[in-house]
N, CA, C and O atoms as a DFTB+ gen file, in Angstrom:
316 C
 N C O
     1  1     144.367      65.857      75.610
     2  2     143.581      66.748      75.105
     3  2     144.384      67.795      74.441
     4  3     144.197      67.970      73.237
     5  1     145.136      68.416      74.985
     6  2     146.002      69.715      74.458
     7  2     146.662      69.358      72.911
     8  3     147.381      70.222      72.409
     9  1     146.446      68.241      72.250
    10  2     146.967      67.948      70.961
    11  2     145.669      67.981      69.916
    12  3     145.651      67.807      68.697
    13  1     144.694      68.242      70.761
    14  2     143.279      68.325      69.482
    15  2     143.279      69.575      69.138
    16  3     144.132      70.331      69.604
    17  1     142.184      70.075      68.135
    18  2     142.007      71.378      67.910
    19  2     141.066      71.672      68.836
    20  3     140.650      70.965      69.754
    21  1     140.701      72.998      68.458
    22  2     139.802      73.469      69.512
    23  2     138.411      73.179      69.339
    24  3     137.707      73.113      70.347
    25  1     137.969      73.017      68.331
    26  2     136.603      72.042      68.072
    27  2     136.690      70.481      68.291
    28  3     135.575      69.997      68.485
    29  1     137.498      69.765      68.306
    30  2     137.853      68.691      68.936
    31  2     137.866      68.597      70.579
    32  3     137.196      67.765      71.191
    33  1     138.715      69.559      71.201
    34  2     138.678      70.053      72.523
    35  2     137.360      70.235      73.085
    36  3     137.201      70.017      74.286
    37  1     136.200      70.685      72.212
    38  2     135.157      71.294      72.838
    39  2     134.035      70.140      72.917
    40  3     133.150      70.049      73.768
    41  1     134.309      69.180      71.700
    42  2     133.214      68.239      71.352
    43  2     133.774      67.282      72.624
    44  3     132.902      66.972      73.437
    45  1     135.078      66.803      72.870
    46  2     135.587      66.125      74.201
    47  2     135.027      66.740      75.367
    48  3     134.842      65.891      76.239
    49  1     134.757      67.654      75.642
    50  2     134.562      68.356      76.873
    51  2     133.017      68.236      76.622
    52  3     132.385      67.867      77.612
    53  1     132.465      68.421      75.755
    54  2     130.875      68.272      76.146
    55  2     130.420      66.799      76.018
    56  3     129.250      66.582      76.335
    57  1     131.338      65.520      75.508
    58  2     130.913      64.601      75.838
    59  2     131.364      63.960      77.101
    60  3     130.838      62.918      77.490
    61  1     132.362      64.575      77.783
    62  2     132.475      64.243      79.230
    63  2     131.649      64.818      80.234
    64  3     131.570      64.309      81.352
    65  1     130.813      66.202      79.797
    66  2     130.058      66.714      80.597
    67  2     128.483      65.467      80.298
    68  3     127.800      65.111      81.258
    69  1     128.251      65.103      79.197
    70  2     127.208      64.051      79.072
    71  2     127.428      63.197      79.975
    72  3     126.552      62.958      80.806
    73  1     128.775      62.488      80.006
    74  2     128.834      61.513      80.779
    75  2     128.411      61.475      82.445
    76  3     127.585      60.780      83.037
    77  1     129.242      62.411      82.874
    78  2     129.257      63.073      84.212
    79  2     127.844      63.486      84.301
    80  3     127.686      63.826      85.473
    81  1     126.577      63.651      83.563
    82  2     125.401      63.958      83.892
    83  2     124.614      62.621      83.653
    84  3     123.402      62.567      83.861
    85  1     125.329      61.561      83.216
    86  2     124.525      60.000      82.797
    87  2     123.971      59.962      81.810
    88  3     123.158      59.045      81.692
    89  1     124.138      60.869      80.718
    90  2     123.332      61.069      79.437
    91  2     123.597      59.538      78.591
    92  3     124.522      58.792      78.914
    93  1     122.781      59.271      77.647
    94  2     122.672      58.281      76.868
    95  2     123.002      58.987      75.583
    96  3     122.479      60.071      75.323
    97  1     123.934      58.352      74.696
    98  2     124.664      59.036      73.663
    99  2     123.822      58.284      72.383
   100  3     124.408      58.140      71.310
   101  1     122.435      57.818      72.550
   102  2     121.991      57.180      71.345
   103  2     120.842      58.003      70.919
   104  3     120.185      57.702      69.922
   105  1     120.551      59.168      71.744
   106  2     119.798      60.022      71.393
   107  2     120.338      61.454      71.018
   108  3     121.354      61.626      70.345
   109  1     119.531      62.487      71.537
   110  2     119.802      63.698      71.768
   111  2     119.884      63.847      73.023
   112  3     119.273      63.113      73.799
   113  1     120.784      64.985      73.471
   114  2     121.575      64.991      74.956
   115  2     121.088      66.459      75.330
   116  3     121.081      67.413      74.551
   117  1     120.734      66.471      76.491
   118  2     120.284      67.790      77.192
   119  2     121.025      68.133      78.470
   120  3     120.871      67.530      79.532
   121  1     121.808      69.110      78.280
   122  2     122.677      69.366      79.640
   123  2     122.299      70.412      80.333
   124  3     122.008      71.421      79.692
   125  1     122.224      70.434      81.543
   126  2     122.017      71.539      82.509
   127  2     123.065      72.528      82.172
   128  3     124.200      72.051      82.161
   129  1     122.978      73.628      81.928
   130  2     124.139      74.726      81.777
   131  2     124.033      75.624      82.920
   132  3     123.071      76.309      83.265
   133  1     125.167      75.504      83.441
   134  2     125.707      76.514      84.462
   135  2     126.884      77.457      83.974
   136  3     127.219      78.500      84.534
   137  1     127.355      77.006      83.030
   138  2     128.768      77.695      82.296
   139  2     128.403      78.689      81.563
   140  3     127.251      78.624      81.136
   141  1     129.267      79.954      81.166
   142  2     129.419      80.721      80.240
   143  2     130.055      80.105      79.177
   144  3     130.622      79.014      79.233
   145  1     129.955      80.813      78.218
   146  2     131.272      80.586      77.078
   147  2     132.902      80.860      77.328
   148  3     133.910      80.361      76.828
   149  1     132.709      81.766      78.218
   150  2     134.191      82.260      78.749
   151  2     134.416      81.340      79.841
   152  3     135.568      81.460      80.257
   153  1     133.642      80.328      80.557
   154  2     133.851      79.589      81.583
   155  2     134.357      78.384      80.854
   156  3     135.361      77.764      81.203
   157  1     133.493      78.038      79.663
   158  2     134.057      76.938      79.150
   159  2     135.197      76.956      78.059
   160  3     135.677      75.920      77.598
   161  1     135.628      78.365      77.647
   162  2     136.794      78.600      76.897
   163  2     137.829      78.285      77.808
   164  3     138.832      77.646      77.491
   165  1     137.623      78.673      78.797
   166  2     138.903      78.504      79.898
   167  2     139.434      77.175      80.027
   168  3     140.580      76.875      79.695
   169  1     138.523      76.321      80.549
   170  2     138.592      74.972      80.489
   171  2     139.095      73.947      79.556
   172  3     139.501      72.818      79.832
   173  1     138.978      74.669      78.114
   174  2     139.419      73.892      76.756
   175  2     140.324      74.385      76.547
   176  3     141.018      73.675      75.818
   177  1     141.023      75.782      76.917
   178  2     142.242      76.545      76.630
   179  2     142.027      76.986      75.343
   180  3     142.837      76.692      74.463
   181  1     140.792      77.824      75.045
   182  2     140.768      78.338      73.986
   183  2     140.176      79.918      73.914
   184  3     139.734      80.421      74.947
   185  1     140.183      80.495      72.954
   186  2     139.596      82.146      73.216
   187  2     138.060      81.875      73.599
   188  3     137.603      80.734      73.524
   189  1     137.483      82.682      73.905
   190  2     136.026      82.814      74.380
   191  2     135.436      83.235      72.506
   192  3     134.680      82.466      71.912
   193  1     135.857      84.272      71.994
   194  2     135.694      84.015      70.348
   195  2     135.487      83.011      69.797
   196  3     134.409      82.820      69.234
   197  1     136.544      82.029      69.814
   198  2     136.578      80.707      68.956
   199  2     135.235      79.722      69.653
   200  3     134.515      78.995      68.968
   201  1     135.132      79.871      70.915
   202  2     134.034      79.027      71.359
   203  2     132.709      79.221      71.421
   204  3     131.798      78.417      71.621
   205  1     132.702      80.570      71.195
   206  2     131.221      80.989      70.803
   207  2     131.170      81.064      69.051
   208  3     130.081      81.292      68.523
   209  1     132.010      80.926      68.468
   210  2     131.730      81.001      66.725
   211  2     131.624      79.514      66.730
   212  3     130.986      79.229      65.716
   213  1     131.986      78.260      67.475
   214  2     131.703      77.183      67.127
   215  2     130.337      76.882      67.876
   216  3     129.535      76.124      67.330
   217  1     130.079      77.380      68.954
   218  2     128.251      77.265      69.280
   219  2     127.332      77.703      68.277
   220  3     126.409      77.119      67.710
   221  1     127.983      79.347      68.147
   222  2     127.043      79.595      67.038
   223  2     126.766      78.934      65.579
   224  3     125.677      78.968      65.006
   225  1     127.884      78.361      65.113
   226  2     128.142      77.465      63.848
   227  2     127.084      76.440      63.912
   228  3     126.213      76.250      63.063
   229  1     127.262      75.800      65.020
   230  2     126.559      74.511      65.144
   231  2     124.903      74.825      65.513
   232  3     124.033      74.098      65.033
   233  1     124.632      75.735      66.222
   234  2     123.182      76.470      66.061
   235  2     122.956      76.725      65.095
   236  3     121.799      76.406      64.821
   237  1     123.568      77.268      64.162
   238  2     122.934      77.677      63.117
   239  2     122.468      76.761      61.978
   240  3     121.556      76.907      61.165
   241  1     123.297      75.840      62.143
   242  2     123.426      74.660      61.505
   243  2     122.344      73.284      61.878
   244  3     122.220      72.192      61.322
   245  1     121.594      73.947      63.171
   246  2     120.542      72.861      63.486
   247  2     121.067      71.729      64.446
   248  3     120.410      70.715      64.679
   249  1     122.311      71.990      64.986
   250  2     123.072      70.616      65.654
   251  2     122.702      70.785      67.301
   252  3     122.460      69.829      68.038
   253  1     122.711      72.221      67.721
   254  2     122.429      72.214      69.059
   255  2     121.718      73.510      69.266
   256  3     121.719      74.431      68.448
   257  1     121.040      73.514      70.556
   258  2     120.417      74.745      70.739
   259  2     121.045      75.185      72.199
   260  3     120.953      74.427      73.164
   261  1     121.671      76.435      72.282
   262  2     122.128      77.045      73.403
   263  2     121.327      78.156      74.488
   264  3     120.943      79.233      74.030
   265  1     121.162      77.905      75.571
   266  2     120.873      78.933      76.418
   267  2     121.177      79.143      77.623
   268  3     122.095      78.353      77.846
   269  1     120.992      79.664      78.446
   270  2     121.619      79.621      79.466
   271  2     121.414      78.677      80.771
   272  3     122.108      78.459      81.764
   273  1     120.129      78.208      80.317
   274  2     119.565      76.979      80.991
   275  2     120.018      75.906      80.676
   276  3     120.154      74.993      81.491
   277  1     120.392      75.801      79.222
   278  2     120.835      74.504      78.757
   279  2     121.243      74.318      77.793
   280  3     121.153      75.265      77.012
   281  1     121.881      73.103      77.302
   282  2     122.485      72.858      75.971
   283  2     121.893      71.441      75.431
   284  3     122.092      70.399      76.057
   285  1     121.066      71.491      74.080
   286  2     120.567      70.487      73.821
   287  2     121.359      70.221      72.618
   288  3     121.778      71.154      71.932
   289  1     121.607      68.871      72.298
   290  2     122.777      68.604      71.700
   291  2     121.911      67.403      70.317
   292  3     121.749      66.234      70.667
   293  1     121.601      67.672      69.373
   294  2     121.050      66.721      68.538
   295  2     121.663      65.251      68.533
   296  3     121.055      64.195      68.708
   297  1     122.989      65.443      68.295
   298  2     124.076      64.282      68.205
   299  2     125.515      64.714      68.322
   300  3     126.147      65.538      67.659
   301  1     125.763      64.182      69.026
   302  2     127.325      64.328      69.319
   303  2     128.046      64.112      67.745
   304  3     128.779      64.889      67.133
   305  1     127.654      63.060      67.440
   306  2     128.424      62.498      66.139
   307  2     128.387      63.752      64.984
   308  3     129.318      63.981      64.212
   309  1     127.336      64.379      65.026
   310  2     127.064      65.295      63.935
   311  2     127.950      66.639      64.277
   312  3     128.248      67.400      63.357
   313  1     128.333      66.890      65.535
   314  2     129.414      67.570      65.635
   315  2     130.525      67.721      65.039
   316  3     131.354      68.523      65.471
């Protein structure tokens, strides 16, 4: 996991999270969110600013919707 860049580590983390929540990868993924950007950043060994920027870029491009309650991912392949 540490040989991946920050974006790749974040995607791998989201995939692992989806697997743990038994999500089907064939369609949109909805994760119950209980983590802050800071929490996620610490898990993937990245700065909070970089993690927030990635989430903001994906949200701006319509690839995800992020709130305190859930993370909606249109498609993991599009990230």
